[in-house]
N, CA, C, O and the ligand as a Tripos MOL2 file, in Angstrom:
@<TRIPOS>MOLECULE
protein
  297   295    75     0     0
PROTEIN
NO_CHARGES

@<TRIPOS>ATOM
      1 N          35.0710  -22.4750   16.1000 N.3       1 MET1
      2 CA         34.3070  -23.6940   15.7740 C.3       1 MET1
      3 C          35.0880  -24.5450   14.7870 C.2       1 MET1
      4 O          35.6340  -24.0500   13.8010 O.2       1 MET1
      5 N          35.1250  -25.8080   15.0750 N.am      2 GLU2
      6 CA         35.9130  -26.6990   14.2330 C.3       2 GLU2
      7 C          35.0090  -27.6650   13.4740 C.2       2 GLU2
      8 O          34.1850  -28.3630   14.0640 O.2       2 GLU2
      9 N          35.1780  -27.6890   12.1830 N.am      3 ILE3
     10 CA         34.3720  -28.5930   11.3520 C.3       3 ILE3
     11 C          35.2710  -29.6940   10.7880 C.2       3 ILE3
     12 O          36.2420  -29.4220   10.0810 O.2       3 ILE3
     13 N          34.9330  -30.9250   11.1100 N.am      4 THR4
     14 CA         35.7090  -32.0400   10.5850 C.3       4 THR4
     15 C          34.9310  -32.7080    9.4590 C.2       4 THR4
     16 O          33.7960  -33.1460    9.6450 O.2       4 THR4
     17 N          35.5440  -32.7780    8.3140 N.am      5 ARG5
     18 CA         34.9030  -33.4400    7.1930 C.3       5 ARG5
     19 C          35.2810  -34.9150    7.1940 C.2       5 ARG5
     20 O          36.4620  -35.2600    7.2240 O.2       5 ARG5
     21 N          34.2970  -35.7660    7.1620 N.am      6 SER6
     22 CA         34.5910  -37.1920    7.1800 C.3       6 SER6
     23 C          34.8000  -37.7530    5.7800 C.2       6 SER6
     24 O          35.3230  -38.8560    5.6200 O.2       6 SER6
     25 N          34.3960  -36.9990    4.7730 N.am      7 TYR7
     26 CA         34.5810  -37.4750    3.4020 C.3       7 TYR7
     27 C          35.5230  -36.5550    2.6500 C.2       7 TYR7
     28 O          35.4610  -35.3310    2.7640 O.2       7 TYR7
     29 N          36.3930  -37.1780    1.8820 N.am      8 VAL8
     30 CA         37.3300  -36.4060    1.0840 C.3       8 VAL8
     31 C          36.6160  -35.9020   -0.1680 C.2       8 VAL8
     32 O          35.8970  -36.6500   -0.8300 O.2       8 VAL8
     33 N          36.8210  -34.6450   -0.4760 N.am      9 ASP9
     34 CA         36.2670  -34.0820   -1.6940 C.3       9 ASP9
     35 C          36.7900  -34.8650   -2.8980 C.2       9 ASP9
     36 O          38.0010  -35.0080   -3.0670 O.2       9 ASP9
     37 N          35.8970  -35.3620   -3.7170 N.am     10 LEU10
     38 CA         36.3090  -36.2210   -4.8300 C.3      10 LEU10
     39 C          37.2160  -35.5050   -5.8210 C.2      10 LEU10
     40 O          38.0430  -36.1380   -6.4770 O.2      10 LEU10
     41 N          37.0670  -34.2090   -5.9310 N.am     11 SER11
     42 CA         37.9020  -33.4800   -6.8790 C.3      11 SER11
     43 C          39.3290  -33.3270   -6.3590 C.2      11 SER11
     44 O          40.2320  -32.9400   -7.1010 O.2      11 SER11
     45 N          39.5240  -33.6350   -5.0740 N.am     12 HIS12
     46 CA         40.8650  -33.5820   -4.5070 C.3      12 HIS12
     47 C          41.2890  -34.9540   -4.0060 C.2      12 HIS12
     48 O          41.9790  -35.0890   -2.9950 O.2      12 HIS12
     49 N          40.8590  -35.9480   -4.7360 N.am     13 GLN13
     50 CA         41.1200  -37.3050   -4.3010 C.3      13 GLN13
     51 C          42.6130  -37.6280   -4.3690 C.2      13 GLN13
     52 O          43.2590  -37.4400   -5.4000 O.2      13 GLN13
     53 N          43.1370  -38.1080   -3.2650 N.am     14 LEU14
     54 CA         44.5400  -38.4690   -3.2060 C.3      14 LEU14
     55 C          44.7090  -39.9340   -3.5900 C.2      14 LEU14
     56 O          43.7980  -40.7410   -3.4070 O.2      14 LEU14
     57 N          45.8710  -40.2670   -4.1200 N.am     15 PRO15
     58 CA         46.1230  -41.6760   -4.4240 C.3      15 PRO15
     59 C          46.0480  -42.5210   -3.1560 C.2      15 PRO15
     60 O          46.3940  -42.0630   -2.0670 O.2      15 PRO15
     61 N          45.5990  -43.7410   -3.3140 N.am     16 ILE16
     62 CA         45.5340  -44.6710   -2.1990 C.3      16 ILE16
     63 C          46.7200  -45.6130   -2.2970 C.2      16 ILE16
     64 O          46.8790  -46.3230   -3.2900 O.2      16 ILE16
     65 N          47.5410  -45.6170   -1.2760 N.am     17 ALA17
     66 CA         48.6980  -46.4890   -1.2790 C.3      17 ALA17
     67 C          48.2630  -47.9310   -1.0400 C.2      17 ALA17
     68 O          47.5030  -48.2130   -0.1130 O.2      17 ALA17
     69 N          48.7460  -48.8310   -1.8740 N.am     18 ALA18
     70 CA         48.4040  -50.2390   -1.7280 C.3      18 ALA18
     71 C          49.6860  -51.0520   -1.6920 C.2      18 ALA18
     72 O          50.7330  -50.6210   -2.1770 O.2      18 ALA18
     73 N          49.5800  -52.2300   -1.1110 N.am     19 THR19
     74 CA         50.7660  -53.0560   -0.9660 C.3      19 THR19
     75 C          50.8640  -54.0870   -2.0860 C.2      19 THR19
     76 O          49.8460  -54.5510   -2.5980 O.2      19 THR19
     77 N          52.0730  -54.4410   -2.4590 N.am     20 SER20
     78 CA         52.2730  -55.4300   -3.5100 C.3      20 SER20
     79 C          52.3350  -56.8420   -2.9440 C.2      20 SER20
     80 O          52.5560  -57.8070   -3.6760 O.2      20 SER20
     81 N          52.1380  -56.9540   -1.6320 N.am     21 VAL21
     82 CA         52.1730  -58.2540   -0.9710 C.3      21 VAL21
     83 C          50.7640  -58.6410   -0.5240 C.2      21 VAL21
     84 O          50.0870  -57.8720    0.1580 O.2      21 VAL21
     85 N          50.3380  -59.8210   -0.9080 N.am     22 MET22
     86 CA         49.0190  -60.2880   -0.4840 C.3      22 MET22
     87 C          49.0530  -60.6470    0.9950 C.2      22 MET22
     88 O          49.9710  -61.3250    1.4550 O.2      22 MET22
     89 N          48.0440  -60.1870    1.7380 N.am     23 THR23
     90 CA         47.9480  -60.5210    3.1560 C.3      23 THR23
     91 C          46.5750  -61.1310    3.4320 C.2      23 THR23
     92 O          45.7400  -61.2150    2.5310 O.2      23 THR23
     93 N          46.3440  -61.5450    4.6430 N.am     24 ASP24
     94 CA         45.0370  -62.0910    5.0090 C.3      24 ASP24
     95 C          43.9250  -61.0660    4.7690 C.2      24 ASP24
     96 O          42.8130  -61.4120    4.3690 O.2      24 ASP24
     97 N          44.2530  -59.8000    5.0220 N.am     25 GLU25
     98 CA         43.2700  -58.7310    4.8900 C.3      25 GLU25
     99 C          43.1200  -58.2790    3.4420 C.2      25 GLU25
    100 O          42.0390  -57.8780    3.0120 O.2      25 GLU25
    101 N          44.2010  -58.3500    2.7090 N.am     26 GLN26
    102 CA         44.2420  -57.7570    1.3700 C.3      26 GLN26
    103 C          44.4720  -58.8410    0.3220 C.2      26 GLN26
    104 O          45.6070  -59.2090    0.0220 O.2      26 GLN26
    105 N          43.3810  -59.3340   -0.2180 N.am     27 GLN27
    106 CA         43.4680  -60.4410   -1.1660 C.3      27 GLN27
    107 C          42.8510  -60.1160   -2.5110 C.2      27 GLN27
    108 O          42.6580  -61.0030   -3.3430 O.2      27 GLN27
    109 N          42.5410  -58.8420   -2.7270 N.am     28 HIS28
    110 CA         41.9270  -58.4600   -3.9890 C.3      28 HIS28
    111 C          42.9330  -57.7090   -4.8420 C.2      28 HIS28
    112 O          43.5740  -56.7590   -4.3900 O.2      28 HIS28
    113 N          43.0580  -58.1540   -6.0830 N.am     29 GLU29
    114 CA         44.0820  -57.5680   -6.9440 C.3      29 GLU29
    115 C          43.5830  -56.3170   -7.6550 C.2      29 GLU29
    116 O          42.4950  -56.2980   -8.2310 O.2      29 GLU29
    117 N          44.4080  -55.2700   -7.6000 N.am     30 VAL30
    118 CA         44.1680  -54.0690   -8.3930 C.3      30 VAL30
    119 C          45.4940  -53.7370   -9.0840 C.2      30 VAL30
    120 O          46.5000  -54.4110   -8.8630 O.2      30 VAL30
    121 N          45.4880  -52.7130   -9.9060 N.am     31 ARG31
    122 CA         46.7140  -52.2920  -10.5740 C.3      31 ARG31
    123 C          47.0830  -50.8820  -10.1430 C.2      31 ARG31
    124 O          46.2150  -50.0340   -9.9350 O.2      31 ARG31
    125 N          48.3770  -50.6450  -10.0140 N.am     32 CYS32
    126 CA         48.8460  -49.2890   -9.7500 C.3      32 CYS32
    127 C          48.4170  -48.3880  -10.9130 C.2      32 CYS32
    128 O          48.6100  -48.7410  -12.0760 O.2      32 CYS32
    129 N          47.8430  -47.2400  -10.6030 N.am     33 GLY33
    130 CA         47.3620  -46.3260  -11.6310 C.3      33 GLY33
    131 C          48.4810  -45.6830  -12.4250 C.2      33 GLY33
    132 O          48.2300  -45.0960  -13.4780 O.2      33 GLY33
    133 N          49.7110  -45.7810  -11.9410 N.am     34 THR34
    134 CA         50.8380  -45.1570  -12.6120 C.3      34 THR34
    135 C          51.6980  -46.1640  -13.3680 C.2      34 THR34
    136 O          52.0150  -45.9470  -14.5380 O.2      34 THR34
    137 N          52.0790  -47.2610  -12.7200 N.am     35 CYS35
    138 CA         53.0060  -48.1920  -13.3500 C.3      35 CYS35
    139 C          52.3740  -49.5530  -13.6330 C.2      35 CYS35
    140 O          53.0360  -50.4380  -14.1750 O.2      35 CYS35
    141 N          51.0910  -49.7310  -13.2710 N.am     36 ALA36
    142 CA         50.3360  -50.9500  -13.5650 C.3      36 ALA36
    143 C          50.8510  -52.1870  -12.8420 C.2      36 ALA36
    144 O          50.5180  -53.3100  -13.2200 O.2      36 ALA36
    145 N          51.6590  -51.9900  -11.8060 N.am     37 ARG37
    146 CA         52.1010  -53.1010  -10.9820 C.3      37 ARG37
    147 C          50.9050  -53.7330  -10.2470 C.2      37 ARG37
    148 O          49.9530  -53.0390   -9.8910 O.2      37 ARG37
    149 N          50.9660  -55.0210  -10.0320 N.am     38 GLU38
    150 CA         49.8870  -55.6800   -9.2980 C.3      38 GLU38
    151 C          49.9550  -55.3270   -7.8160 C.2      38 GLU38
    152 O          51.0220  -55.3570   -7.2030 O.2      38 GLU38
    153 N          48.8000  -54.9940   -7.2550 N.am     39 LEU39
    154 CA         48.7180  -54.6270   -5.8430 C.3      39 LEU39
    155 C          47.5690  -55.3850   -5.2040 C.2      39 LEU39
    156 O          46.6720  -55.8720   -5.8930 O.2      39 LEU39
    157 N          47.6020  -55.4790   -3.8970 N.am     40 TYR40
    158 CA         46.5290  -56.1730   -3.1950 C.3      40 TYR40
    159 C          45.8760  -55.2580   -2.1740 C.2      40 TYR40
    160 O          46.5460  -54.5590   -1.4140 O.2      40 TYR40
    161 N          44.5510  -55.2840   -2.1780 N.am     41 VAL41
    162 CA         43.7870  -54.4110   -1.2930 C.3      41 VAL41
    163 C          42.6580  -55.2070   -0.6530 C.2      41 VAL41
    164 O          42.3920  -56.3440   -1.0410 O.2      41 VAL41
    165 N          42.0040  -54.6100    0.3190 N.am     42 ASP42
    166 CA         40.8800  -55.2980    0.9460 C.3      42 ASP42
    167 C          39.6150  -55.1160    0.1020 C.2      42 ASP42
    168 O          39.6220  -54.4470   -0.9320 O.2      42 ASP42
    169 N          38.5430  -55.7260    0.5720 N.am     43 GLU43
    170 CA         37.3230  -55.7820   -0.2270 C.3      43 GLU43
    171 C          36.7480  -54.3920   -0.5090 C.2      43 GLU43
    172 O          36.3280  -54.1040   -1.6290 O.2      43 GLU43
    173 N          36.7350  -53.5420    0.5080 N.am     44 ASP44
    174 CA         36.2020  -52.1930    0.3300 C.3      44 ASP44
    175 C          36.9870  -51.4220   -0.7200 C.2      44 ASP44
    176 O          36.4180  -50.7450   -1.5770 O.2      44 ASP44
    177 N          38.3020  -51.5410   -0.6320 N.am     45 ALA45
    178 CA         39.1530  -50.8200   -1.5640 C.3      45 ALA45
    179 C          38.9740  -51.3640   -2.9830 C.2      45 ALA45
    180 O          39.0130  -50.6130   -3.9580 O.2      45 ALA45
    181 N          38.7810  -52.6650   -3.0810 N.am     46 HIS46
    182 CA         38.5810  -53.2540   -4.4000 C.3      46 HIS46
    183 C          37.2710  -52.7700   -5.0210 C.2      46 HIS46
    184 O          37.1870  -52.5760   -6.2340 O.2      46 HIS46
    185 N          36.2650  -52.5790   -4.1970 N.am     47 ARG47
    186 CA         34.9850  -52.0540   -4.6880 C.3      47 ARG47
    187 C          35.1730  -50.6490   -5.2400 C.2      47 ARG47
    188 O          34.6230  -50.2950   -6.2820 O.2      47 ARG47
    189 N          35.9560  -49.8630   -4.5250 N.am     48 LEU48
    190 CA         36.2600  -48.5090   -4.9580 C.3      48 LEU48
    191 C          36.9660  -48.5110   -6.3180 C.2      48 LEU48
    192 O          36.6820  -47.6930   -7.1930 O.2      48 LEU48
    193 N          37.8900  -49.4540   -6.4600 N.am     49 TYR49
    194 CA         38.6400  -49.6120   -7.7040 C.3      49 TYR49
    195 C          37.6950  -49.9560   -8.8540 C.2      49 TYR49
    196 O          37.7780  -49.3690   -9.9330 O.2      49 TYR49
    197 N          36.7910  -50.9180   -8.6110 N.am     50 SER50
    198 CA         35.8360  -51.3330   -9.6360 C.3      50 SER50
    199 C          34.9500  -50.1700  -10.0450 C.2      50 SER50
    200 O          34.6920  -49.9630  -11.2310 O.2      50 SER50
    201 N          34.4840  -49.4060   -9.0560 N.am     51 GLU51
    202 CA         33.6140  -48.2730   -9.3460 C.3      51 GLU51
    203 C          34.3420  -47.2100  -10.1500 C.2      51 GLU51
    204 O          33.7620  -46.5830  -11.0370 O.2      51 GLU51
    205 N          35.6180  -47.0110   -9.8360 N.am     52 ALA52
    206 CA         36.4100  -46.0350  -10.5820 C.3      52 ALA52
    207 C          36.5430  -46.4640  -12.0410 C.2      52 ALA52
    208 O          36.4320  -45.6420  -12.9510 O.2      52 ALA52
    209 N          36.7810  -47.7560  -12.2560 N.am     53 LEU53
    210 CA         36.9110  -48.2540  -13.6260 C.3      53 LEU53
    211 C          35.5950  -48.1050  -14.3860 C.2      53 LEU53
    212 O          35.5770  -47.6620  -15.5340 O.2      53 LEU53
    213 N          34.4940  -48.4810  -13.7330 N.am     54 ILE54
    214 CA         33.1820  -48.4480  -14.3790 C.3      54 ILE54
    215 C          32.7970  -47.0150  -14.7320 C.2      54 ILE54
    216 O          32.2630  -46.7550  -15.8100 O.2      54 ILE54
    217 N          33.0730  -46.0860  -13.8130 N.am     55 SER55
    218 CA         32.6720  -44.7020  -14.0290 C.3      55 SER55
    219 C          33.6720  -43.9310  -14.8860 C.2      55 SER55
    220 O          33.4470  -42.7680  -15.2200 O.2      55 SER55
    221 N          34.7780  -44.5870  -15.2390 N.am     56 GLY56
    222 CA         35.7670  -43.9430  -16.0930 C.3      56 GLY56
    223 C          36.6780  -42.9850  -15.3530 C.2      56 GLY56
    224 O          37.3840  -42.1930  -15.9770 O.2      56 GLY56
    225 N          36.6720  -43.0490  -14.0040 N.am     57 SER57
    226 CA         37.5530  -42.1890  -13.2210 C.3      57 SER57
    227 C          38.9750  -42.7220  -13.2740 C.2      57 SER57
    228 O          39.2210  -43.8490  -13.7030 O.2      57 SER57
    229 N          39.9010  -41.8870  -12.8280 N.am     58 ASP58
    230 CA         41.2730  -42.3420  -12.7260 C.3      58 ASP58
    231 C          41.3880  -43.4180  -11.6670 C.2      58 ASP58
    232 O          40.7200  -43.3630  -10.6350 O.2      58 ASP58
    233 N          42.2250  -44.3820  -11.9220 N.am     59 ASN59
    234 CA         42.5320  -45.4020  -10.9250 C.3      59 ASN59
    235 C          43.2160  -44.7210   -9.7410 C.2      59 ASN59
    236 O          44.2970  -44.1580   -9.9110 O.2      59 ASN59
    237 N          42.6210  -44.7560   -8.5500 N.am     60 PRO60
    238 CA         43.1740  -44.0150   -7.4090 C.3      60 PRO60
    239 C          44.3160  -44.7360   -6.7100 C.2      60 PRO60
    240 O          44.9200  -44.1750   -5.7950 O.2      60 PRO60
    241 N          44.6280  -45.9510   -7.1090 N.am     61 PHE61
    242 CA         45.6210  -46.7310   -6.3690 C.3      61 PHE61
    243 C          47.0290  -46.5110   -6.8900 C.2      61 PHE61
    244 O          47.2640  -46.3660   -8.0900 O.2      61 PHE61
    245 N          47.9580  -46.4910   -5.9420 N.am     62 ARG62
    246 CA         49.3740  -46.3520   -6.2720 C.3      62 ARG62
    247 C          50.1610  -47.3600   -5.4630 C.2      62 ARG62
    248 O          49.8440  -47.6220   -4.3030 O.2      62 ARG62
    249 N          51.1820  -47.9210   -6.0730 N.am     63 CYS63
    250 CA         52.0780  -48.8040   -5.3380 C.3      63 CYS63
    251 C          52.9380  -47.9680   -4.3900 C.2      63 CYS63
    252 O          52.9030  -46.7380   -4.4380 O.2      63 CYS63
    253 N          53.7010  -48.6300   -3.5390 N.am     64 GLU64
    254 CA         54.5300  -47.9070   -2.5770 C.3      64 GLU64
    255 C          55.5020  -46.9530   -3.2760 C.2      64 GLU64
    256 O          55.7140  -45.8240   -2.8320 O.2      64 GLU64
    257 N          56.0790  -47.4250   -4.3630 N.am     65 VAL65
    258 CA         57.0670  -46.6210   -5.0830 C.3      65 VAL65
    259 C          56.4300  -45.3590   -5.6640 C.2      65 VAL65
    260 O          56.9350  -44.2520   -5.4810 O.2      65 VAL65
    261 N          55.3210  -45.5460   -6.3600 N.am     66 CYS66
    262 CA         54.6780  -44.4020   -7.0110 C.3      66 CYS66
    263 C          54.0800  -43.4290   -5.9930 C.2      66 CYS66
    264 O          54.0950  -42.2190   -6.2190 O.2      66 CYS66
    265 N          53.5560  -43.9400   -4.8770 N.am     67 SER67
    266 CA         52.9920  -43.0240   -3.8940 C.3      67 SER67
    267 C          54.0810  -42.2110   -3.2220 C.2      67 SER67
    268 O          53.8490  -41.0740   -2.8120 O.2      67 SER67
    269 N          55.2700  -42.7900   -3.1070 N.am     68 GLU68
    270 CA         56.3940  -42.0150   -2.5600 C.3      68 GLU68
    271 C          56.8030  -40.9020   -3.5120 C.2      68 GLU68
    272 O          57.0890  -39.7800   -3.0930 O.2      68 GLU68
    273 N          56.8270  -41.2290   -4.7990 N.am     69 GLU69
    274 CA         57.1760  -40.2140   -5.7840 C.3      69 GLU69
    275 C          56.1450  -39.0930   -5.7880 C.2      69 GLU69
    276 O          56.4840  -37.9190   -5.9350 O.2      69 GLU69
    277 N          54.8850  -39.4730   -5.6250 N.am     70 TYR70
    278 CA         53.8250  -38.4860   -5.5730 C.3      70 TYR70
    279 C          54.0450  -37.5360   -4.3960 C.2      70 TYR70
    280 O          53.8830  -36.3230   -4.5250 O.2      70 TYR70
    281 N          54.4210  -38.1150   -3.2330 N.am     71 ASP71
    282 CA         54.7010  -37.2930   -2.0600 C.3      71 ASP71
    283 C          55.8360  -36.3060   -2.3190 C.2      71 ASP71
    284 O          55.7870  -35.1510   -1.8940 O.2      71 ASP71
    285 N          56.8610  -36.7890   -3.0300 N.am     72 ASP72
    286 CA         58.0030  -35.9290   -3.3090 C.3      72 ASP72
    287 C          57.6120  -34.7150   -4.1570 C.2      72 ASP72
    288 O          58.1560  -33.6220   -3.9970 O.2      72 ASP72
    289 N          56.6600  -34.9360   -5.0600 N.am     73 LEU73
    290 CA         56.2220  -33.8420   -5.9160 C.3      73 LEU73
    291 C          55.4200  -32.8070   -5.1240 C.2      73 LEU73
    292 O          55.2270  -31.6780   -5.5760 O.2      73 LEU73
    293 N          54.9660  -33.1990   -3.9610 N.am     74 GLY74
    294 CA         54.2720  -32.2710   -3.1030 C.3      74 GLY74
    295 C          52.8350  -32.1030   -3.4900 C.2      74 GLY74
    296 O          52.1080  -31.3420   -2.8520 O.2      74 GLY74
    297 ZN         53.3320  -47.8410   -9.2760 Zn       75 ZN75
@<TRIPOS>BOND
     1     1     2 1
     2     2     3 1
     3     3     4 2
     4     3     5 am
     5     5     6 1
     6     6     7 1
     7     7     8 2
     8     7     9 am
     9     9    10 1
    10    10    11 1
    11    11    12 2
    12    11    13 am
    13    13    14 1
    14    14    15 1
    15    15    16 2
    16    15    17 am
    17    17    18 1
    18    18    19 1
    19    19    20 2
    20    19    21 am
    21    21    22 1
    22    22    23 1
    23    23    24 2
    24    23    25 am
    25    25    26 1
    26    26    27 1
    27    27    28 2
    28    27    29 am
    29    29    30 1
    30    30    31 1
    31    31    32 2
    32    31    33 am
    33    33    34 1
    34    34    35 1
    35    35    36 2
    36    35    37 am
    37    37    38 1
    38    38    39 1
    39    39    40 2
    40    39    41 am
    41    41    42 1
    42    42    43 1
    43    43    44 2
    44    43    45 am
    45    45    46 1
    46    46    47 1
    47    47    48 2
    48    47    49 am
    49    49    50 1
    50    50    51 1
    51    51    52 2
    52    51    53 am
    53    53    54 1
    54    54    55 1
    55    55    56 2
    56    55    57 am
    57    57    58 1
    58    58    59 1
    59    59    60 2
    60    59    61 am
    61    61    62 1
    62    62    63 1
    63    63    64 2
    64    63    65 am
    65    65    66 1
    66    66    67 1
    67    67    68 2
    68    67    69 am
    69    69    70 1
    70    70    71 1
    71    71    72 2
    72    71    73 am
    73    73    74 1
    74    74    75 1
    75    75    76 2
    76    75    77 am
    77    77    78 1
    78    78    79 1
    79    79    80 2
    80    79    81 am
    81    81    82 1
    82    82    83 1
    83    83    84 2
    84    83    85 am
    85    85    86 1
    86    86    87 1
    87    87    88 2
    88    87    89 am
    89    89    90 1
    90    90    91 1
    91    91    92 2
    92    91    93 am
    93    93    94 1
    94    94    95 1
    95    95    96 2
    96    95    97 am
    97    97    98 1
    98    98    99 1
    99    99   100 2
   100    99   101 am
   101   101   102 1
   102   102   103 1
   103   103   104 2
   104   103   105 am
   105   105   106 1
   106   106   107 1
   107   107   108 2
   108   107   109 am
   109   109   110 1
   110   110   111 1
   111   111   112 2
   112   111   113 am
   113   113   114 1
   114   114   115 1
   115   115   116 2
   116   115   117 am
   117   117   118 1
   118   118   119 1
   119   119   120 2
   120   119   121 am
   121   121   122 1
   122   122   123 1
   123   123   124 2
   124   123   125 am
   125   125   126 1
   126   126   127 1
   127   127   128 2
   128   127   129 am
   129   129   130 1
   130   130   131 1
   131   131   132 2
   132   131   133 am
   133   133   134 1
   134   134   135 1
   135   135   136 2
   136   135   137 am
   137   137   138 1
   138   138   139 1
   139   139   140 2
   140   139   141 am
   141   141   142 1
   142   142   143 1
   143   143   144 2
   144   143   145 am
   145   145   146 1
   146   146   147 1
   147   147   148 2
   148   147   149 am
   149   149   150 1
   150   150   151 1
   151   151   152 2
   152   151   153 am
   153   153   154 1
   154   154   155 1
   155   155   156 2
   156   155   157 am
   157   157   158 1
   158   158   159 1
   159   159   160 2
   160   159   161 am
   161   161   162 1
   162   162   163 1
   163   163   164 2
   164   163   165 am
   165   165   166 1
   166   166   167 1
   167   167   168 2
   168   167   169 am
   169   169   170 1
   170   170   171 1
   171   171   172 2
   172   171   173 am
   173   173   174 1
   174   174   175 1
   175   175   176 2
   176   175   177 am
   177   177   178 1
   178   178   179 1
   179   179   180 2
   180   179   181 am
   181   181   182 1
   182   182   183 1
   183   183   184 2
   184   183   185 am
   185   185   186 1
   186   186   187 1
   187   187   188 2
   188   187   189 am
   189   189   190 1
   190   190   191 1
   191   191   192 2
   192   191   193 am
   193   193   194 1
   194   194   195 1
   195   195   196 2
   196   195   197 am
   197   197   198 1
   198   198   199 1
   199   199   200 2
   200   199   201 am
   201   201   202 1
   202   202   203 1
   203   203   204 2
   204   203   205 am
   205   205   206 1
   206   206   207 1
   207   207   208 2
   208   207   209 am
   209   209   210 1
   210   210   211 1
   211   211   212 2
   212   211   213 am
   213   213   214 1
   214   214   215 1
   215   215   216 2
   216   215   217 am
   217   217   218 1
   218   218   219 1
   219   219   220 2
   220   219   221 am
   221   221   222 1
   222   222   223 1
   223   223   224 2
   224   223   225 am
   225   225   226 1
   226   226   227 1
   227   227   228 2
   228   227   229 am
   229   229   230 1
   230   230   231 1
   231   231   232 2
   232   231   233 am
   233   233   234 1
   234   234   235 1
   235   235   236 2
   236   235   237 am
   237   237   238 1
   238   238   239 1
   239   239   240 2
   240   239   241 am
   241   241   242 1
   242   242   243 1
   243   243   244 2
   244   243   245 am
   245   245   246 1
   246   246   247 1
   247   247   248 2
   248   247   249 am
   249   249   250 1
   250   250   251 1
   251   251   252 2
   252   251   253 am
   253   253   254 1
   254   254   255 1
   255   255   256 2
   256   255   257 am
   257   257   258 1
   258   258   259 1
   259   259   260 2
   260   259   261 am
   261   261   262 1
   262   262   263 1
   263   263   264 2
   264   263   265 am
   265   265   266 1
   266   266   267 1
   267   267   268 2
   268   267   269 am
   269   269   270 1
   270   270   271 1
   271   271   272 2
   272   271   273 am
   273   273   274 1
   274   274   275 1
   275   275   276 2
   276   275   277 am
   277   277   278 1
   278   278   279 1
   279   279   280 2
   280   279   281 am
   281   281   282 1
   282   282   283 1
   283   283   284 2
   284   283   285 am
   285   285   286 1
   286   286   287 1
   287   287   288 2
   288   287   289 am
   289   289   290 1
   290   290   291 1
   291   291   292 2
   292   291   293 am
   293   293   294 1
   294   294   295 1
   295   295   296 2
@<TRIPOS>SUBSTRUCTURE
     1 MET1         2 RESIDUE 1 A MET
     2 GLU2         6 RESIDUE 1 A GLU
     3 ILE3        10 RESIDUE 1 A ILE
     4 THR4        14 RESIDUE 1 A THR
     5 ARG5        18 RESIDUE 1 A ARG
     6 SER6        22 RESIDUE 1 A SER
     7 TYR7        26 RESIDUE 1 A TYR
     8 VAL8        30 RESIDUE 1 A VAL
     9 ASP9        34 RESIDUE 1 A ASP
    10 LEU10       38 RESIDUE 1 A LEU
    11 SER11       42 RESIDUE 1 A SER
    12 HIS12       46 RESIDUE 1 A HIS
    13 GLN13       50 RESIDUE 1 A GLN
    14 LEU14       54 RESIDUE 1 A LEU
    15 PRO15       58 RESIDUE 1 A PRO
    16 ILE16       62 RESIDUE 1 A ILE
    17 ALA17       66 RESIDUE 1 A ALA
    18 ALA18       70 RESIDUE 1 A ALA
    19 THR19       74 RESIDUE 1 A THR
    20 SER20       78 RESIDUE 1 A SER
    21 VAL21       82 RESIDUE 1 A VAL
    22 MET22       86 RESIDUE 1 A MET
    23 THR23       90 RESIDUE 1 A THR
    24 ASP24       94 RESIDUE 1 A ASP
    25 GLU25       98 RESIDUE 1 A GLU
    26 GLN26      102 RESIDUE 1 A GLN
    27 GLN27      106 RESIDUE 1 A GLN
    28 HIS28      110 RESIDUE 1 A HIS
    29 GLU29      114 RESIDUE 1 A GLU
    30 VAL30      118 RESIDUE 1 A VAL
    31 ARG31      122 RESIDUE 1 A ARG
    32 CYS32      126 RESIDUE 1 A CYS
    33 GLY33      130 RESIDUE 1 A GLY
    34 THR34      134 RESIDUE 1 A THR
    35 CYS35      138 RESIDUE 1 A CYS
    36 ALA36      142 RESIDUE 1 A ALA
    37 ARG37      146 RESIDUE 1 A ARG
    38 GLU38      150 RESIDUE 1 A GLU
    39 LEU39      154 RESIDUE 1 A LEU
    40 TYR40      158 RESIDUE 1 A TYR
    41 VAL41      162 RESIDUE 1 A VAL
    42 ASP42      166 RESIDUE 1 A ASP
    43 GLU43      170 RESIDUE 1 A GLU
    44 ASP44      174 RESIDUE 1 A ASP
    45 ALA45      178 RESIDUE 1 A ALA
    46 HIS46      182 RESIDUE 1 A HIS
    47 ARG47      186 RESIDUE 1 A ARG
    48 LEU48      190 RESIDUE 1 A LEU
    49 TYR49      194 RESIDUE 1 A TYR
    50 SER50      198 RESIDUE 1 A SER
    51 GLU51      202 RESIDUE 1 A GLU
    52 ALA52      206 RESIDUE 1 A ALA
    53 LEU53      210 RESIDUE 1 A LEU
    54 ILE54      214 RESIDUE 1 A ILE
    55 SER55      218 RESIDUE 1 A SER
    56 GLY56      222 RESIDUE 1 A GLY
    57 SER57      226 RESIDUE 1 A SER
    58 ASP58      230 RESIDUE 1 A ASP
    59 ASN59      234 RESIDUE 1 A ASN
    60 PRO60      238 RESIDUE 1 A PRO
    61 PHE61      242 RESIDUE 1 A PHE
    62 ARG62      246 RESIDUE 1 A ARG
    63 CYS63      250 RESIDUE 1 A CYS
    64 GLU64      254 RESIDUE 1 A GLU
    65 VAL65      258 RESIDUE 1 A VAL
    66 CYS66      262 RESIDUE 1 A CYS
    67 SER67      266 RESIDUE 1 A SER
    68 GLU68      270 RESIDUE 1 A GLU
    69 GLU69      274 RESIDUE 1 A GLU
    70 TYR70      278 RESIDUE 1 A TYR
    71 ASP71      282 RESIDUE 1 A ASP
    72 ASP72      286 RESIDUE 1 A ASP
    73 LEU73      290 RESIDUE 1 A LEU
    74 GLY74      294 RESIDUE 1 A GLY
    75 ZN75       297 GROUP 0 **** ****
């Protein structure tokens, strides 16, 4: 039997890769949680960012550079 979880366990939340280039889809500014670079995300992702800030959680967003480094660390 195979169980597919549609929601990621919050305690194992992975960084969300965001782009530093504004696009038609991604017009909301957030900051990379590691290097504070400006990034652009869509509305849903920006809501997630706001909620993380309000609740005092870690900023889940990472720029391309930082998310690559995170991958390297395994
Ligand atoms: Zn970064």
